[in-house]
C-alpha positions in Angstrom: 119.1 86.0 99.2 122.3 87.4 98.2 125.6 86.9 100.1 128.9 88.5 99.1 132.3 88.3 100.6 135.4 90.9 100.7 138.5 90.0 102.2 141.1 92.5 103.7 143.1 93.1 106.8 142.3 96.2 108.6 140.4 94.9 111.5 139.4 98.2 113.0 138.4 99.8 110.0 135.8 97.0 109.4 134.8 96.9 112.8 134.1 100.8 112.8 132.3 100.7 109.3 129.9 97.8 110.7 129.2 99.6 113.8 128.8 103.0 112.8 126.0 104.7 114.9 124.6 106.0 111.5 124.0 102.3 110.3 122.9 100.7 113.4 119.7 101.2 115.4 120.1 99.4 118.8 122.4 100.4 121.8 123.5 96.7 121.4 123.6 96.1 117.7 125.6 92.7 117.9 123.0 90.1 117.3 125.3 87.0 117.6 129.2 86.5 118.4 131.7 84.3 120.1 133.8 87.4 121.0 134.0 89.3 124.4 134.1 92.8 123.5 131.3 94.8 121.9 133.0 98.0 120.7 135.3 98.5 117.6 138.6 99.2 119.3 137.8 95.8 121.6 136.9 93.8 118.6 139.5 94.8 116.5 142.3 94.0 119.2 140.4 90.6 119.7 140.5 90.1 115.8 144.4 91.4 115.7 145.3 89.0 118.6 144.0 85.9 116.6 145.6 87.0 113.3 148.9 87.8 114.5 149.6 84.8 116.5 152.9 83.0 114.9 152.0 80.4 111.6 154.0 78.9 109.4 151.9 80.4 106.4 151.8 84.0 105.6 148.2 85.2 104.8 147.6 88.2 102.9 143.9 88.9 103.7 143.3 88.3 107.4 139.8 89.7 107.9 136.5 88.7 106.0 133.3 90.8 105.7 130.2 88.9 104.7 126.9 90.9 103.6 123.8 89.3 103.4 120.6 90.8 101.7 117.1 89.6 101.1 114.8 90.4 98.4 112.8 93.4 98.4 109.8 93.1 101.2 111.1 90.1 102.8 112.1 89.8 106.5 113.3 87.4 108.8 113.5 87.8 112.7 116.8 88.5 114.4 116.9 84.7 115.6 116.8 83.6 112.0 119.5 86.1 111.0 121.7 84.9 113.7 120.9 81.2 112.5 121.6 82.1 108.9 124.8 83.7 109.7 126.2 80.7 111.8 125.1 78.6 108.9 127.0 80.7 106.5 130.0 80.6 108.7 130.1 76.8 109.1 129.5 76.1 105.5 132.2 78.4 104.5 134.8 77.0 106.9 134.8 79.8 109.6 133.4 77.8 112.2 136.6 78.0 114.4 136.9 81.7 113.8 136.1 84.6 116.0 133.0 86.6 114.4 130.2 89.1 115.2 127.0 89.8 113.1 125.0 93.0 113.1 122.1 94.4 111.2 122.3 97.9 109.1 119.3 100.2 109.0 120.5 102.5 106.5 119.3 103.6 102.8 119.2 100.1 101.7 116.9 99.0 104.5 114.8 102.2 104.1 113.9 100.9 100.4 112.7 97.4 101.9 115.6 95.4 101.7 116.7 93.8 105.0 120.3 93.1 105.4 123.0 92.3 107.9 126.9 91.9 108.0 129.1 89.3 109.4 132.7 90.2 110.4 135.1 87.1 111.0 138.9 86.4 110.3 140.3 84.2 107.6 142.6 82.2 110.3 140.9 80.1 113.2 141.7 80.3 116.7 143.6 77.1 116.3 145.8 79.0 113.8 144.4 77.2 111.0 143.9 79.2 107.5 140.5 79.1 105.8 140.7 78.1 102.4 138.8 80.6 100.1 138.9 78.9 96.5 135.6 79.4 94.8 134.2 81.0 97.8 131.8 83.3 95.5 130.6 80.1 93.8 130.3 78.5 97.0 128.0 81.4 98.3 126.0 81.3 95.5 125.2 77.7 96.0 124.6 78.2 99.8 122.3 81.2 99.1 120.1 79.1 96.8 120.0 76.5 99.5 119.2 78.7 102.5 116.3 80.4 100.3 114.8 76.8 99.9 115.3 76.1 103.7 113.8 79.3 104.8 111.0 79.7 102.2 112.4 82.7 100.9 112.3 84.2 97.2 115.1 82.9 94.8 117.3 85.9 94.0 118.6 85.9 90.3 122.0 87.3 90.2 123.8 88.2 87.1 126.7 85.7 86.7 130.6 87.1 86.8 130.6 86.9 83.0 128.0 89.8 82.8 129.7 92.0 85.3 132.8 93.9 84.6 135.3 93.7 87.5 136.3 96.3 89.8 139.3 98.4 88.9 142.6 98.1 90.9 141.9 101.2 92.5 138.3 100.0 93.5 139.5 96.9 95.1 142.1 98.7 97.0 139.6 100.8 98.5 137.4 97.9 99.4 140.1 96.2 101.1 141.1 99.4 103.1 137.5 100.1 104.1 135.5 97.3 103.8 132.6 99.2 102.5 130.3 98.7 99.7 131.4 100.6 96.8 128.9 102.4 94.2 129.6 100.1 91.5 128.5 97.3 93.8 125.5 98.9 95.2 124.3 99.6 91.4 125.0 95.7 90.7 122.8 94.5 93.6 120.0 97.2 93.4 119.6 96.3 89.6 119.7 92.6 90.3 117.2 92.8 92.9 114.9 94.9 90.9 115.1 92.8 87.7 114.4 89.6 89.7 110.8 89.3 88.4 111.5 90.1 84.7 109.8 93.7 84.8 109.2 96.0 82.2 111.9 98.7 81.6 109.4 101.2 83.0 108.9 99.3 86.3 112.6 98.9 86.5 113.2 102.6 86.2 110.5 103.4 88.8 111.9 100.9 91.3 115.7 102.1 90.7 114.6 105.9 91.2 112.5 105.1 94.3 115.5 103.5 95.8 117.5 106.6 95.3 119.5 105.3 92.1 119.5 108.0 89.1 118.7 106.7 85.8 119.0 108.6 82.5 118.1 107.0 79.2 119.6 108.0 76.0 117.3 108.7 73.1 117.9 107.6 69.5 118.6 110.6 67.0 115.8 109.1 64.8 114.0 106.2 66.4 111.6 105.9 63.4 109.3 102.8 64.3 111.5 101.7 66.7 112.2 102.1 70.3 113.0 105.9 71.5 115.6 105.0 73.8 118.6 103.3 73.1 121.2 103.7 75.9 120.8 103.7 79.9 123.2 105.1 82.5 123.0 104.9 86.5 124.2 107.3 89.2 124.3 106.9 93.0 126.2 108.5 95.6 127.6 111.2 93.3 129.1 108.2 90.9 127.8 107.7 87.3 128.0 104.7 85.2 126.9 104.0 81.6 125.2 100.7 81.7 127.8 98.8 79.3 130.6 99.8 82.1 128.8 97.9 84.7 128.9 94.7 82.5 127.1 93.2 79.6 123.7 92.7 81.6 123.3 96.3 82.6 123.2 98.0 79.2 119.7 98.6 77.7 119.8 95.8 75.4 121.6 93.8 78.1 118.9 94.0 80.4 116.4 92.7 77.8 118.7 89.7 76.8 120.3 88.7 80.0 117.6 90.1 82.9 114.4 89.6 80.6 113.5 93.1 80.9 110.6 94.0 78.6 110.9 97.0 76.5 108.6 98.0 73.7 108.0 101.5 72.2 104.4 101.7 73.9 106.4 102.5 77.2 108.1 105.7 75.6 105.5 108.3 76.7 105.5 106.8 80.3 109.4 106.4 80.6 109.6 110.2 79.5 107.3 110.9 82.3 109.4 108.8 84.9 112.5 110.7 83.7 111.1 114.1 85.1 109.9 112.2 88.5 111.9 112.6 91.8 112.5 110.0 94.4 109.6 110.6 96.3 107.2 110.7 93.5 108.4 107.3 92.5 108.0 105.9 95.9 104.4 107.1 95.9 103.6 105.7 92.6 104.9 102.4 93.5 103.0 102.6 97.0 99.8 103.2 95.0 100.5 100.8 92.3 101.1 98.0 94.7 97.8 98.8 96.6 95.9 98.6 93.4 97.5 95.2 92.8 96.6 94.2 96.2 93.0 95.1 95.5 92.9 93.3 92.4 94.3 90.1 94.0 91.7 90.1 96.7 89.0 90.5 94.3 90.5 87.4 92.3 90.3 85.6 95.4 86.8 86.4 96.1 85.5 85.8 92.3 87.3 82.4 92.2 85.9 81.4 95.4 82.4 82.0 94.1 83.4 80.3 90.7 84.7 77.2 92.4 82.1 77.0 94.9 84.3 74.9 97.2 84.8 72.3 94.9 88.2 73.4 93.7 86.8 73.3 90.0 87.2 74.9 87.6 91.0 75.7 87.2 93.0 77.6 84.4 91.7 79.4 81.8 88.1 78.1 82.3 88.3 79.7 86.1 89.5 82.9 84.7 86.8 83.1 82.1 84.4 82.5 85.2 86.0 85.0 87.1 85.9 87.7 84.1 82.2 86.8 83.8 81.4 87.3 87.7 83.4 90.6 87.6 81.6 92.0 84.6 78.3 91.1 86.0 79.1 93.3 89.0 80.0 96.1 86.7 83.6 96.3 86.9 85.2 98.0 83.8 87.1 96.3 81.0 90.4 97.6 82.6 89.6 96.4 86.0 88.7 92.8 84.7 91.9 92.5 82.8 93.7 93.8 86.2 91.9 91.3 88.1 92.9 88.4 85.8 96.5 89.3 85.8 96.4 88.3 89.6 95.5 84.6 88.8 97.8 81.8 89.0 97.7 81.3 85.2 98.3 84.8 84.3 101.0 85.1 86.9 102.7 82.2 85.7 102.8 83.5 82.0 104.0 86.7 83.4 107.3 85.1 84.7 107.9 82.4 82.2 106.9 84.5 78.8 106.8 87.9 79.9 104.3 90.9 80.9 102.9 91.2 77.3 102.0 87.5 77.0 100.2 87.7 80.2 98.5 90.7 79.2 97.4 89.3 75.9 96.2 86.1 77.9 94.0 88.3 79.9 92.6 90.3 77.2 91.9 87.8 74.9 89.5 86.3 77.7 87.7 89.6 78.2 87.4 90.0 74.4 85.8 86.4 74.2 83.6 87.4 77.2 82.4 90.8 75.5 82.3 89.2 71.9 84.0 92.9 70.8 85.8 93.1 67.9 88.7 94.2 69.9 89.6 94.9 73.6 91.0 98.4 74.5 94.7 97.8 75.5 96.4 100.1 78.3 97.7 103.0 76.4 101.0 104.4 77.1 99.7 108.1 77.2 97.5 107.3 80.5 99.4 107.5 83.8 101.6 104.8 84.9 99.1 103.3 87.2 96.8 102.4 84.1 99.5 99.8 82.7 101.7 97.4 83.9 104.7 99.5 84.9 
């Protein structure tokens, strides 16, 4: 879960943006509120009535816009969204402020990311001002707490030190409109796409499938090293070199800070990906995920047979028995390795040590099983479904 907050003073601009008919789907898009009105004009008047009341302390930013996003593929019900929103408001000190919650169904949701928005004031109906010290840090802690409570996948977000700040012009635009800026879209999409420490090929596929253009800069003379030494991104007509987004978003920063794996054996596939459009990348991901699901089901079947209901064996011995059963039924070496990669031991290795460590673990088991001198690895010249993207 990712929660971000933006402050401003344009109540009508924020309400109009959040209730834009192109972004909301229902005729009654407000999911939770303590306000009387339901259209942008009425809501803005209600907000302004609260923020314009006489008070001792002048407040520069009278409105707060909180956006909540889940990890790709995760979904909660409307009731759960409302409950989460109320917990956020109470935890951040907005419990005495007018608010409304609405879900957006736009490009982000089309890419499997469920997200919704909360509009509120920074001044309560009692005239008290909501203290905003360390609000971004508080939201990070709150997101981890809500993930645990709701059983959601923890989202790893690059810390502020790994992101470059918005420019003065970008800050002013955001305060004026309350919209998500292209640079913020890229930060969020890249953080989500790297949450499970993918290979660079998988990252590029995910970003292109979500409508983000990716360009890889080639080395003039790679020699024995990697062919690609730079990366840039484009969304909504705005382009940014990775280093302009922050230390975590250059090609080296992705490897160092986000644990994205890149080795020269991905270069051929990466070259193919550069020539693919969004629809092709979306189809590739669909086919790839279907293959992973098939292998996961086969691992569950073979492990059940191997354990015979006893829960034993476990770990490497279980994987060796699964490989033996799969091979006895005529599964290819490639398929056996793919099946083993769905097991808990290989999955744990992948998350803790990386894709290549898990792949080598699975190949070692098949090598021991077949008593071959070597086991063919996935060649980079094959189509992308034949490797771990």
